[in-house]
C-alpha atoms as one frame of an Amber mdcrd trajectory, in Angstrom:
protein
  -8.307   2.997   6.319 -10.176   3.573   3.055  -8.899   4.118  -0.470  -9.352
   7.852   0.145  -6.729   7.604   2.897  -4.367   5.314   1.003  -1.751   6.007
  -1.621  -2.366   4.505  -5.073  -0.182   1.624  -6.207   3.269   3.015  -7.049
   4.725   3.101 -10.556   7.351   0.553 -11.467  10.871   1.496 -10.418  13.629
   1.563 -13.015  14.873  -1.821 -11.762  11.369  -3.338 -11.868  10.808  -1.886
 -15.327  13.940  -3.553 -16.620  12.766  -6.918 -15.220   9.316  -6.508 -16.806
  10.721  -5.343 -20.145  12.801  -8.575 -20.307   9.628 -10.723 -20.202   8.657
 -12.414 -23.455   5.140 -12.260 -24.826   4.765 -15.935 -23.778   5.776 -15.089
 -20.210   3.319 -12.214 -20.067   0.593 -14.545 -21.394   1.524 -17.004 -18.595
   1.104 -14.246 -16.011  -2.272 -13.293 -17.516  -3.349 -16.945 -17.429  -2.333
 -17.229 -13.784  -4.347 -14.122 -12.961  -7.394 -15.489 -14.803  -7.017 -18.833
 -13.096  -7.445 -17.019  -9.769 -10.616 -15.238 -10.866 -14.147 -16.598 -10.808
 -17.616 -15.176 -11.392 -17.543 -13.819  -7.818 -15.850 -10.615  -6.795 -12.347
 -11.078  -5.427  -9.916  -8.426  -4.147  -7.288  -7.548  -6.726  -4.594  -7.873
  -4.042  -5.711 -11.470  -3.403  -5.708 -12.380  -7.104  -2.255 -10.823  -7.446
  -0.924 -12.572  -4.339  -2.229 -16.022  -5.296  -0.987 -15.642  -8.858   2.486
 -14.499  -7.755   2.802 -17.461  -5.376   2.379 -19.811  -8.326   4.418 -17.766
 -10.768   7.416 -17.325  -8.481   7.715 -21.047  -8.441   7.692 -20.910 -12.248
  10.736 -18.641 -12.597   9.081 -15.224 -12.503  10.992 -14.139  -9.414  11.491
 -10.422  -9.308   8.389  -9.481 -11.245   6.664  -7.006  -8.877   3.082  -7.137
  -7.665   2.423  -3.789  -9.308   3.040  -5.354 -12.731   0.504  -8.082 -11.943
  -1.948  -5.381 -10.989  -1.213  -3.542 -14.262  -1.970  -6.784 -16.138  -5.341
  -6.995 -14.335  -6.120  -3.497 -15.561  -5.265  -4.630 -19.075  -7.576  -7.661
 -18.765 -10.363  -5.318 -17.640  -9.658  -3.009 -20.600  -9.920  -6.024 -22.907
 -13.315  -6.902 -21.402 -12.176 -10.252 -19.996 -12.625  -9.131 -16.388 -15.098
  -6.780 -14.730 -13.941  -4.459 -11.991 -15.346  -2.633  -9.000 -13.521   0.150
  -7.260 -10.425   2.004  -8.381  -7.926  -0.380  -9.958  -5.083   2.000  -9.040
  -5.526   0.683  -5.493  -5.185  -3.102  -5.580  -6.269  -3.400  -1.916  -9.468
  -1.468  -2.550 -10.642  -2.911  -5.831 -12.162  -6.174  -6.944 -12.408  -8.153
 -10.166 -14.356 -11.096 -11.484 -14.692 -12.892 -14.787 -17.127 -11.120 -17.061
 -20.626 -12.504 -16.489 -21.213 -13.439 -20.129 -17.815 -15.196 -20.147 -19.142
 -17.635 -17.494 -22.105 -18.791 -19.541
């Protein structure tokens, strides 16, 4: 299966949105930091970065925050120029990210 055959990541449900809206700025920063901690200068699948980050965060009281939100945060980090991306970020299984090259210097 390729990204052409797959459905894009779904939007947040109303229930998920209420969970995410309850997060503080500090908690969102923690999620971003966990995502960045799972990125290097080498390309890594977005789904892997999300999965590894969620495994750590769930232990740190972020239970219920959906994978789609983590994927949205990756898109935000790409928009900010912190991460580089390859592929369509609307498909976490078919896209990759890495730390920006000049950020590794």
